[in-house]
C-alpha positions as CSV (number, residue, x, y, z in Angstrom):
1,X,0.0,0.0,0.0
2,X,2.8,2.4,0.8
3,X,4.5,1.8,-2.5
4,X,1.3,2.7,-4.4
5,X,1.5,6.3,-3.1
6,X,4.6,6.8,-5.1
7,X,3.1,5.5,-8.4
8,X,2.0,9.0,-9.2
9,X,5.6,10.0,-9.6
10,X,6.4,7.3,-12.2
11,X,6.6,8.5,-15.8
12,X,3.6,6.9,-17.5
13,X,3.9,5.3,-20.9
14,X,1.6,4.3,-23.7
15,X,2.5,1.6,-26.2
16,X,6.1,1.9,-24.9
17,X,6.2,5.6,-25.5
18,X,6.9,7.8,-22.4
19,X,4.2,10.3,-21.9
20,X,6.5,12.8,-20.2
21,X,7.3,14.2,-23.6
22,X,3.6,14.9,-24.2
23,X,3.3,16.5,-20.8
24,X,6.1,18.9,-21.5
25,X,4.7,19.8,-24.9
26,X,1.1,20.5,-23.8
27,X,1.8,23.8,-22.1
28,X,3.0,25.3,-25.3
29,X,-0.4,24.7,-26.9
30,X,-2.3,26.3,-24.1
31,X,-1.0,29.8,-24.4
32,X,-3.0,31.9,-26.9
33,X,-1.1,34.0,-29.4
34,X,-2.0,37.6,-30.2
35,X,-4.2,38.1,-33.3
36,X,-4.1,40.7,-36.0
37,X,-7.0,42.6,-34.6
38,X,-6.6,46.0,-33.0
39,X,-7.8,44.8,-29.6
40,X,-7.1,41.3,-28.2
41,X,-9.5,39.4,-26.0
42,X,-9.3,39.4,-22.2
43,X,-7.2,36.2,-22.0
44,X,-4.5,37.4,-24.3
45,X,-4.5,40.9,-22.6
46,X,-4.1,39.3,-19.2
47,X,-1.4,37.0,-20.5
48,X,0.5,39.9,-22.0
49,X,0.2,41.9,-18.8
50,X,1.5,39.1,-16.7
51,X,4.5,38.4,-19.1
52,X,5.4,42.1,-19.2
53,X,5.2,42.6,-15.5
54,X,7.2,39.5,-14.7
55,X,9.9,40.3,-17.3
56,X,10.2,43.9,-16.0
57,X,10.5,42.7,-12.4
58,X,13.0,40.0,-13.3
59,X,15.2,42.2,-15.5
60,X,15.1,45.4,-13.4
61,X,18.1,44.4,-11.1
62,X,20.2,43.0,-13.9
63,X,22.7,45.0,-15.9
64,X,22.1,45.6,-19.6
65,X,24.2,42.5,-20.5
66,X,21.7,40.3,-18.7
67,X,18.7,41.6,-20.6
68,X,19.5,39.2,-23.4
69,X,18.3,36.5,-21.2
70,X,14.8,37.9,-20.9
71,X,13.2,35.6,-23.5
72,X,14.7,32.4,-22.2
73,X,13.9,33.2,-18.5
74,X,10.4,34.3,-19.2
75,X,9.8,31.2,-21.3
76,X,11.2,28.9,-18.6
77,X,8.9,30.6,-16.0
78,X,5.8,30.0,-18.2
79,X,6.8,26.4,-18.9
80,X,7.5,25.5,-15.2
81,X,4.4,27.3,-13.8
82,X,2.1,25.6,-16.4
83,X,3.5,22.1,-15.8
84,X,3.3,22.6,-12.1
85,X,-0.4,23.7,-12.2
86,X,-1.4,21.0,-14.7
87,X,0.1,18.4,-12.4
88,X,-2.5,19.3,-9.8
89,X,-5.4,18.1,-12.0
90,X,-6.8,14.6,-11.6
91,X,-5.3,11.7,-13.7
92,X,-2.3,13.9,-14.7
93,X,1.4,13.6,-14.4
94,X,3.8,16.3,-13.1
95,X,7.0,16.2,-15.1
96,X,8.7,18.6,-12.6
97,X,8.6,15.9,-9.9
98,X,11.4,14.2,-11.8
99,X,14.8,15.2,-10.6
100,X,16.3,14.4,-14.0
101,X,14.1,16.9,-15.8
102,X,14.8,19.7,-13.2
103,X,18.5,19.0,-13.4
104,X,18.3,19.2,-17.2
105,X,16.9,22.7,-16.7
106,X,19.3,23.8,-13.9
107,X,22.6,22.4,-14.9
108,X,23.0,23.9,-18.5
109,X,21.7,27.3,-17.5
110,X,23.9,27.5,-14.4
111,X,26.9,26.4,-16.4
112,X,26.2,29.1,-19.0
113,X,26.1,31.8,-16.3
114,X,29.4,30.7,-14.9
115,X,31.0,30.5,-18.3
116,X,29.8,34.0,-19.2
117,X,31.4,35.3,-16.0
118,X,34.7,33.6,-16.7
119,X,34.8,34.8,-20.3
120,X,33.7,38.4,-19.8
121,X,35.0,39.3,-16.3
122,X,37.3,36.5,-15.1
123,X,38.8,38.5,-12.3
124,X,35.5,39.4,-10.7
125,X,34.1,35.9,-11.3
126,X,37.1,34.3,-9.5
127,X,36.9,37.0,-6.8
128,X,33.6,35.6,-5.7
129,X,35.5,32.6,-4.4
130,X,37.3,34.7,-1.8
131,X,35.5,37.4,0.3
132,X,37.4,40.7,0.6
133,X,39.4,41.1,3.8
134,X,39.8,37.4,4.6
135,X,42.7,36.6,6.9
136,X,45.6,34.8,5.2
137,X,45.3,31.5,7.2
138,X,41.6,31.2,6.2
139,X,42.2,31.7,2.5
140,X,42.5,28.1,1.4
141,X,39.6,27.0,3.6
142,X,37.3,29.7,2.3
143,X,38.2,29.0,-1.3
144,X,37.3,25.3,-0.9
145,X,34.0,26.2,0.8
146,X,33.1,28.8,-1.8
147,X,34.0,26.4,-4.6
148,X,31.8,23.7,-3.1
149,X,28.9,26.1,-2.6
150,X,29.3,27.2,-6.3
151,X,29.1,23.7,-7.7
152,X,26.2,22.8,-5.4
153,X,24.0,25.5,-6.8
154,X,22.5,23.6,-9.7
155,X,21.8,20.6,-7.4
156,X,20.0,22.9,-5.0
157,X,17.9,24.3,-7.8
158,X,16.8,20.9,-9.0
159,X,16.3,19.3,-5.6
160,X,14.3,22.3,-4.3
161,X,11.8,22.2,-7.1
162,X,11.5,18.4,-7.0
163,X,11.2,18.1,-3.2
164,X,8.6,20.8,-2.8
165,X,6.3,19.4,-5.5
166,X,6.8,15.8,-4.5
167,X,6.1,16.5,-0.8
168,X,3.0,18.4,-1.6
169,X,1.6,15.8,-4.0
170,X,2.4,13.0,-1.6
171,X,0.7,14.8,1.4
172,X,-2.4,15.5,-0.7
173,X,-2.7,11.8,-1.6
174,X,-2.2,10.7,2.0
175,X,-5.0,13.1,3.2
176,X,-7.3,12.1,0.4
177,X,-6.9,8.4,1.2
178,X,-7.6,9.1,4.8
179,X,-10.8,11.1,4.0
180,X,-12.0,8.3,1.7
181,X,-11.4,5.6,4.3
182,X,-13.1,7.5,7.1
183,X,-16.2,8.4,5.0
184,X,-18.2,5.4,6.2
185,X,-16.9,5.0,9.7
186,X,-16.4,8.6,10.9
187,X,-18.2,11.1,8.6
188,X,-17.5,14.1,10.7
189,X,-13.8,13.4,10.8
190,X,-13.9,12.7,7.1
191,X,-15.5,16.1,6.4
192,X,-12.9,17.9,8.5
193,X,-10.2,15.9,6.6
194,X,-11.7,16.9,3.3
195,X,-11.7,20.6,4.4
196,X,-8.0,20.3,5.3
197,X,-7.5,18.7,1.8
198,X,-9.2,21.7,0.2
199,X,-7.0,24.1,2.0
200,X,-3.9,22.1,1.2
201,X,-4.9,22.1,-2.5
202,X,-5.1,26.0,-2.4
203,X,-1.6,26.0,-0.8
204,X,-0.3,23.6,-3.5
205,X,-1.5,26.0,-6.2
206,X,0.5,28.8,-4.5
207,X,3.5,26.5,-4.1
208,X,3.4,25.5,-7.8
209,X,3.5,29.1,-8.8
210,X,6.0,30.2,-6.2
211,X,8.5,27.4,-6.9
212,X,8.5,28.2,-10.6
213,X,9.2,31.9,-9.8
214,X,11.9,31.0,-7.2
215,X,13.7,28.7,-9.8
216,X,13.9,31.5,-12.4
217,X,14.7,34.2,-9.8
218,X,17.7,32.2,-8.5
219,X,18.9,31.8,-12.0
220,X,18.7,35.5,-12.6
221,X,20.6,36.1,-9.4
222,X,23.4,33.8,-10.6
223,X,23.4,35.6,-13.9
224,X,23.6,39.0,-12.1
225,X,26.9,38.0,-10.5
226,X,28.4,37.2,-13.9
227,X,27.3,39.9,-16.3
228,X,28.6,43.4,-16.7
């Protein structure tokens, strides 16, 4: 019984074809594109307002060199938030509960930010490994610590997103199972459990959006350290 709770995190397949590819491609078809009319409908207008506000907030603290990343960071935000929210629907699969997928997003983007810093401003990039004013005996130790913290960043990005979504989904399934079992024996307790499940679902919707934003925000902070 305990193993069945984790079946929701297994990548489903149909005729031997993994459906995770389909789950990743579906969000792209859900966003409406602007038309040639003078005025767009409410959905396109709301979508454009959200994208503009998010891009403005994300790019505001960055230097001009980091503004080239506006398209890829905004696209990544929309993809993550859509996959996270779609995974809350019944009989669906959340691709972002897979650590391999999240690391495939985090590792190349983090590596690119580090390479940009080493190519454009190598002195400043290497200077992040040693805080200013460090006593001489502590220099080797701090360099080792800062190097480890630098290389652990992509792992922290992927694990944070995976752990938050996995824990939320697992807790929702546990509470839903308890409410279903208690329906016939203790209806009052089952009703209270269902109320807790409803509140947890609202919390999970917020977590799905916040975690997508945090993932992209941390990438922009890493980029800020390495662009002029």
